[in-house]
C-alpha positions in Angstrom: 49.8 108.6 246.7 48.6 107.1 250.0 50.0 103.7 249.1 53.5 105.1 248.4 53.5 107.0 251.7 52.6 103.8 253.6 55.5 101.8 252.0 58.4 100.9 254.1 61.9 101.9 252.9 65.0 99.7 253.1 67.9 101.4 254.9 69.7 102.2 251.6 66.7 103.5 249.8 68.4 106.8 248.9 71.4 105.0 247.5 69.1 103.1 245.1 67.3 106.2 244.0 70.6 108.0 243.4 71.7 105.0 241.2 68.6 105.6 239.0 66.8 102.5 240.2 63.1 102.1 239.1 61.4 101.7 242.5 58.2 99.7 242.8 56.0 98.5 245.7 56.8 94.9 246.7 55.9 93.1 249.9 55.0 96.4 251.6 58.4 98.0 250.7 59.6 100.4 248.0 62.1 98.2 246.2 64.4 98.5 243.2 63.0 96.4 240.3 65.8 97.4 237.9 68.7 99.8 237.5 69.6 99.4 233.8 67.8 96.7 232.0 66.6 93.3 233.0 68.5 91.2 230.5 71.8 93.0 231.2 71.4 92.6 235.0 70.3 88.9 234.6 73.3 88.0 232.4 75.6 90.1 234.7 74.7 87.7 237.6 75.0 84.6 235.5 78.4 85.5 234.1 80.0 87.9 236.6 78.7 89.4 239.8 75.7 91.4 240.9 74.4 92.7 244.2 70.7 92.6 245.3 69.6 94.7 248.3 67.1 92.3 249.9 67.0 94.0 253.2 63.2 93.7 253.2 63.5 90.0 254.3 62.7 89.2 257.9 65.1 87.8 260.5 64.1 86.2 263.8 66.3 84.8 266.6 65.1 81.7 268.4 66.8 80.5 271.5 66.4 78.4 274.6 66.9 74.8 275.8 64.1 73.6 273.7 64.8 75.6 270.6 65.6 72.5 268.5 62.5 70.7 269.7 60.3 73.8 268.9 61.7 74.1 265.3 61.3 70.4 264.8 57.6 70.9 265.5 56.9 74.1 263.5 59.1 73.4 260.4 58.7 70.6 257.9 62.4 69.7 257.5 64.5 67.8 260.0 66.4 70.3 262.1 68.2 67.6 264.0 70.6 67.0 261.1 71.9 70.5 261.3 75.3 71.2 262.8 76.6 74.6 264.0 77.3 76.8 261.0 74.9 75.1 258.6 71.7 76.4 257.0 68.6 74.5 256.0 65.8 75.3 253.6 62.4 74.5 255.1 58.8 75.6 255.4 56.3 76.4 258.1 53.2 74.1 257.6 49.9 75.6 258.7 47.0 73.6 260.2 44.9 73.6 257.0 47.2 71.7 254.7 49.1 74.6 253.3 52.3 76.6 253.9 52.6 79.7 256.2 55.9 80.5 254.6 59.2 79.0 253.3 62.3 80.0 255.2 65.9 79.4 256.0 67.0 78.0 259.3 70.5 78.9 260.5 72.0 76.9 263.4 74.4 78.8 265.7 74.2 76.0 268.3 71.7 73.6 269.6 70.0 76.3 271.7 70.1 79.2 269.3 68.9 79.5 265.7 68.3 82.3 263.2 65.3 82.2 260.9 65.1 84.2 257.6 61.6 84.7 256.3 59.8 86.4 253.4 59.2 90.1 253.7 55.5 89.9 253.0 55.1 87.3 255.8 57.1 88.8 258.6 54.1 89.6 260.8 52.2 86.5 259.9 55.2 84.2 260.6 56.0 85.9 263.9 52.4 85.5 265.1 52.3 81.9 263.9 55.5 81.0 265.7 54.4 82.8 268.9 51.1 81.0 268.8 52.8 77.6 268.6 55.5 78.4 271.1 54.5 76.1 273.9 58.2 75.2 274.3 59.3 78.3 276.3 61.8 79.5 273.7 62.8 83.1 273.5 62.1 84.9 270.2 63.4 88.2 268.9 62.4 90.0 265.7 65.6 91.7 264.5 64.3 92.4 260.9 64.2 96.2 261.2 67.8 96.5 262.4 69.5 94.5 259.6 70.4 95.0 256.0 70.9 92.0 253.7 72.9 92.0 250.4 72.9 89.1 248.1 76.3 89.1 246.2 75.6 86.6 243.5 77.4 85.2 240.5 80.7 83.3 239.6 82.8 86.4 240.5 81.1 86.9 243.9 83.8 84.9 245.8 86.7 86.8 244.2 84.9 90.1 245.1 84.3 89.2 248.7 87.7 87.5 249.3 89.3 90.9 248.9 87.4 92.2 251.9 87.8 89.4 254.6 90.2 86.9 256.2 87.3 84.5 256.5 88.0 81.3 254.5 85.3 81.6 251.9 86.8 78.9 249.7 86.1 76.2 252.3 82.4 77.2 252.8 80.1 74.5 251.7 76.8 75.4 250.0 74.3 76.3 252.7 76.8 77.1 255.4 77.6 80.4 257.2 80.3 82.2 259.2 80.4 85.4 261.2 83.3 87.8 261.4 84.8 90.9 259.9 84.2 92.0 256.3 85.5 95.3 254.9 86.7 96.2 258.4 83.1 95.9 259.7 82.7 93.4 262.6 79.7 91.3 263.6 78.8 90.4 260.0 77.2 87.1 259.0 78.0 85.7 255.6 76.2 82.6 254.2 76.8 80.6 251.0 73.2 80.9 250.0 71.2 82.7 247.4 68.2 82.7 245.1 69.8 82.7 241.7 71.6 79.4 241.1 74.6 81.4 240.0 76.6 80.8 243.2 77.6 83.5 245.7 76.9 84.7 249.2 74.5 86.7 251.3 75.8 89.3 253.7 73.9 90.3 256.8 75.0 93.6 258.3 73.6 96.0 260.9 72.0 99.1 259.4 74.6 101.5 260.8 77.2 99.7 258.7 75.1 99.0 255.6 76.2 101.9 253.4 79.9 101.3 254.2 79.5 97.6 253.3 77.6 98.4 250.1 80.4 100.8 249.0 83.2 98.3 249.9 81.6 95.5 247.9 81.2 97.7 244.8 84.8 98.9 245.1 86.1 95.3 245.5 84.0 94.1 242.5 84.8 97.0 240.2 87.3 94.9 238.2 84.6 92.3 237.5 82.1 94.9 236.3 79.9 94.4 239.4 76.4 95.8 239.1 73.4 96.5 241.3 70.6 94.2 240.4 66.8 94.6 240.9 63.9 92.3 241.7 63.1 91.9 238.0 66.3 89.9 237.4 66.0 88.2 240.8 62.7 86.8 239.5 64.0 85.6 236.1 67.1 84.1 237.7 65.0 82.1 240.3 62.5 81.0 237.7 65.3 79.5 235.5 66.3 77.5 238.6 62.7 76.4 239.3 62.9 78.0 242.8 59.5 78.6 244.4 58.3 82.1 245.2 55.9 82.4 248.1 52.6 83.9 247.0 53.1 82.5 243.5 54.1 78.8 243.6 53.4 78.1 247.2 50.9 79.6 249.6 48.5 78.9 252.5 46.6 76.4 250.3 49.5 74.4 248.8 51.0 71.3 250.4 54.8 71.0 250.2 54.3 67.5 248.6 52.2 69.0 245.8 54.9 71.7 245.3 57.7 69.2 244.8 59.1 70.1 248.2 59.0 66.5 249.5 62.7 66.8 250.0 62.2 69.4 252.8 59.3 67.4 254.3 60.5 64.8 256.7 58.2 62.2 258.3 60.7 60.8 260.8 59.3 63.3 263.3 56.0 64.9 264.1 55.4 68.5 262.9 52.3 70.6 262.6 49.7 68.7 260.4 52.3 66.1 259.4 49.7 63.4 259.2 47.8 65.3 256.4 51.0 65.7 254.3 52.0 62.1 254.9 48.6 60.9 253.5 49.2 63.1 250.4 52.6 61.5 250.0 51.2 58.0 250.4 48.2 58.5 248.1 50.0 60.7 245.6 48.9 64.3 245.1 46.0 65.0 242.7 47.9 68.0 241.3 51.6 68.8 241.1 53.8 71.8 240.5 55.7 71.2 237.3 58.0 73.2 235.0 57.2 73.7 231.3 58.9 75.3 228.3 57.1 77.0 225.5 57.2 75.3 222.1 55.2 78.1 220.4 56.4 81.6 220.9 54.8 83.3 223.9 55.5 84.4 227.4 53.5 82.6 230.1 52.4 84.7 233.1 50.9 84.0 236.5 47.2 82.9 236.5 47.2 82.0 232.8 45.2 78.8 232.2 46.9 75.5 231.3 44.9 73.4 228.9 44.9 69.9 227.4 44.7 69.4 223.6 40.9 69.3 223.8 40.8 72.8 225.4 39.9 71.5 229.0 41.5 73.5 231.8 44.0 71.2 233.6 45.9 73.8 235.7 47.2 77.3 236.1 50.5 79.1 235.7 52.1 80.2 239.0 55.3 81.7 237.6 56.4 82.5 234.1 58.8 84.6 232.1 60.9 84.8 229.0 64.2 83.2 230.0 67.1 85.5 229.2 69.6 82.6 229.2 67.5 80.1 227.1 65.7 82.8 225.0 62.4 81.0 225.3 59.3 81.2 227.5 59.4 79.1 230.7 57.0 78.7 233.5 55.8 76.7 236.5 52.3 75.7 237.4 50.0 73.2 239.1 48.4 70.7 236.8 46.4 67.5 237.3 48.5 64.5 237.8 47.7 62.9 234.4 49.8 65.6 232.7 52.7 65.9 235.1 55.0 63.4 233.3 58.1 65.0 231.6 57.4 65.3 227.9 53.6 65.8 228.2 52.3 68.4 225.8 50.1 71.1 227.3 48.8 74.4 226.0 49.0 77.8 227.7 46.1 80.2 227.2 47.8 83.4 226.3 45.3 86.1 225.3 42.8 83.5 224.0 45.5 81.7 221.9 46.3 78.2 222.9 50.1 78.0 222.6 51.9 74.7 222.9 54.3 73.9 225.7 56.0 70.8 227.1 56.4 69.6 230.7 60.1 69.6 231.5 62.4 68.8 234.4 63.5 71.6 236.6 65.8 73.4 236.9 65.4 74.7 233.4 69.0 75.7 233.4 71.0 72.5 233.5 
């Protein structure tokens, strides 16, 4: 019981409980894992529209004359290419060759940014950024005051267009606007998400969160909008080959090993950049790859990956039964000899070596 009492609650916790959500501990919060059933919620997002309450995520404001310079140093991606209203996926490298967290960087203007970080890492990220703030930037942690709803799926745009005069049609992928939605002012909306199904993320102050949630569900009623839990969020992101912090990336994984070379830019100096540049030049000894099961079986985190002779060549970091593809899929780090697409590997599932094949990600083409 003690663990449950210590869990934080998102602002709309009572709404989820009233909807019959199954609540589970996740990243220090009590979170809805599913409302109806996982496959129904997953397919609802892929084909229509679903809403995730992801208010457990962390949000920091970073501002000051040297804000851009600071973020260039603490993040792996090139912040200088951002223009006002654009979002960038990036990571915070640590000083040991791994990743403190992956995050989104929003640029308001050259002196003000907004960072969105993983719930489990809010305190860790905050302390890391403060520790490396030799640039005199101001930082504010606004995580506790905000709610965040991910409205995802092909019908997300039709749902939200009913609620706002903001031109959502013209919003490019990874851009954002602020304005009024559902009669509520001071809302930020971004064309981002973690599903690969398209859609938006809506940031709203807690005082307006319940009104926003209700308005979104009224607007989406004709599209059979549904609340969606963390279970489908995980299967949706796995089909896209999106990394999950704590599974596929952590304090000991280089972004180069994790296939995140595209967010690791060496035209600037960042924390421990020389270390990662060497990995890039020499080639990593292991790599994060995607694989599909040939034999029937569901791969799970920490399962061993073997070669045909039964030698351990890696470990599964994420795995599931794909509701869209109706087969087992997964991601894992394996030694470089087996990372080529088409390589046959075996997953040790309850002491049975089941055949799989290394494949390109995303799994869902």
